[in-house]
C-alpha positions in Angstrom: -81.5 230.3 -56.5 -83.1 227.0 -56.1 -83.8 223.9 -58.2 -86.4 224.3 -61.0 -89.2 221.7 -60.9 -88.9 219.3 -63.8 -92.3 220.2 -65.4 -91.4 223.9 -65.3 -88.0 223.3 -66.7 -89.3 220.9 -69.5 -92.0 223.3 -70.7 -89.7 226.3 -70.4 -87.1 224.8 -72.6 -89.8 223.4 -75.0 -90.8 227.1 -75.5 -87.4 227.8 -76.9 -87.9 225.2 -79.7 -89.8 227.6 -82.1 -87.0 230.2 -81.7 -84.3 227.7 -82.5 -86.4 226.3 -85.4 -86.8 229.8 -86.8 -83.0 230.3 -86.7 -82.4 227.0 -88.4 -84.8 228.2 -91.2 -82.7 231.4 -91.5 -79.6 229.4 -92.2 -81.2 226.9 -94.5 -82.2 226.7 -98.1 -85.9 227.6 -98.8 -88.1 224.6 -98.5 -85.9 222.7 -96.1 -88.0 223.1 -93.0 -91.8 222.3 -93.0 -94.1 225.2 -92.0 -97.4 223.5 -92.9 -98.4 226.6 -94.9 -98.3 229.0 -92.0 -95.1 230.7 -93.0 -92.8 230.7 -96.0 -90.2 227.9 -95.7 -87.4 230.4 -96.2 -85.0 232.5 -94.2 -87.6 235.3 -94.3 -90.2 232.9 -92.9 -87.8 232.1 -90.1 -87.6 235.8 -89.3 -91.4 236.1 -89.3 -91.6 233.2 -86.8 -89.1 234.9 -84.5 -91.2 238.1 -84.8 -94.6 236.6 -84.1 -93.6 234.0 -81.5 -91.3 236.4 -79.8 -94.2 238.9 -79.4 -96.5 236.2 -78.0 -94.0 234.9 -75.5 -93.0 238.4 -74.3 -96.7 239.2 -73.6 -97.2 235.8 -72.0 -94.3 236.3 -69.7 -95.7 239.6 -68.5 -98.9 237.7 -67.8 -97.0 235.2 -65.7 -95.6 238.0 -63.6 -99.1 239.5 -63.3 -100.2 236.1 -61.8 -97.3 236.2 -59.3 -98.0 239.8 -58.4 -101.7 239.2 -57.8 -101.4 235.8 -56.1 -104.1 234.8 -53.6 -102.3 235.8 -50.4 -100.7 238.9 -51.8 -102.0 242.5 -51.8 -101.5 243.6 -55.4 -99.1 246.5 -55.7 -99.9 249.1 -58.4 -96.2 249.4 -59.1 -95.7 245.6 -59.6 -98.9 245.2 -61.6 -97.9 248.2 -63.8 -94.5 246.6 -64.5 -96.2 243.4 -65.6 -98.0 245.1 -68.5 -94.8 246.7 -69.9 -93.7 243.5 -71.8 -97.1 243.2 -73.5 -97.0 246.9 -74.5 -93.5 246.4 -75.9 -94.6 243.3 -77.8 -97.5 245.3 -79.3 -95.3 248.1 -80.6 -92.5 245.7 -81.7 -94.5 244.4 -84.6 -93.2 246.5 -87.4 -93.3 246.3 -91.3 -89.6 245.2 -91.1 -89.4 241.9 -89.2 -85.7 242.5 -88.4 -86.6 245.7 -86.7 -89.3 243.8 -84.8 -86.7 241.4 -83.6 -84.6 244.3 -82.3 -87.6 245.7 -80.4 -88.4 242.3 -79.0 -84.8 241.7 -77.8 -85.1 245.1 -76.1 -88.4 243.9 -74.5 -86.7 240.7 -73.2 -84.0 242.9 -71.6 -86.7 244.9 -69.8 -88.5 241.6 -68.9 -85.3 240.3 -67.4 -84.9 243.4 -65.3 -88.5 243.0 -64.0 -87.8 239.3 -63.3 -84.8 240.3 -61.1 -86.8 243.0 -59.2 -89.7 240.6 -58.6 -87.3 237.8 -57.5 -85.6 240.1 -55.0 -89.0 241.3 -53.7 -90.1 237.7 -53.1 -92.9 237.9 -55.7 -91.7 235.0 -57.9 -90.9 231.4 -56.9 -87.4 230.8 -55.6 -86.3 229.1 -58.8 -87.6 231.8 -61.1 -84.2 233.3 -62.1 -82.6 229.9 -62.5 -85.3 229.3 -65.2 -85.5 232.7 -66.7 -81.8 233.6 -67.1 -80.8 230.9 -69.6 -84.1 230.9 -71.4 -83.9 234.7 -71.9 -80.3 234.4 -73.1 -81.5 231.8 -75.7 -84.4 233.8 -76.8 -82.4 237.0 -77.2 -79.7 235.2 -79.1 -82.3 233.9 -81.6 -83.9 237.3 -81.9 -80.6 239.0 -82.5 -79.8 236.5 -85.3 -83.2 237.4 -86.8 -82.4 241.1 -86.5 -79.0 240.6 -88.2 -80.5 238.5 -90.9 -83.0 241.2 -92.0 
């Protein structure tokens, strides 16, 4: 694994902020954290943020892998392209009436995504630094989602 470029590292870790913010909401008194009217400022609002943002990020990460698999000088592989849509499909079915159940589904989706990341890295599809970036971020996201699952 190689060194992650600063801009990639900075934005990657910045993407973890909404997850951590949501967990802080789960462990705080209602009204403690501002949500600007988008979510209830309560533990339940924190779980909803985990659910919604988790689904968006899971689908986004599949899109990143699609970009790597279909890069300019690469002949797109049906197997790799198919693997890239799995995270978005899981994100779609993860949204359930019970946000805690959604968090479980999303955690499962991030496990699958991590497996795809490893396969793509070994196949030379992703940048050399990819797993150095993805492993700690995925661990952080999954920890937050599991907190949301246990809260509900």
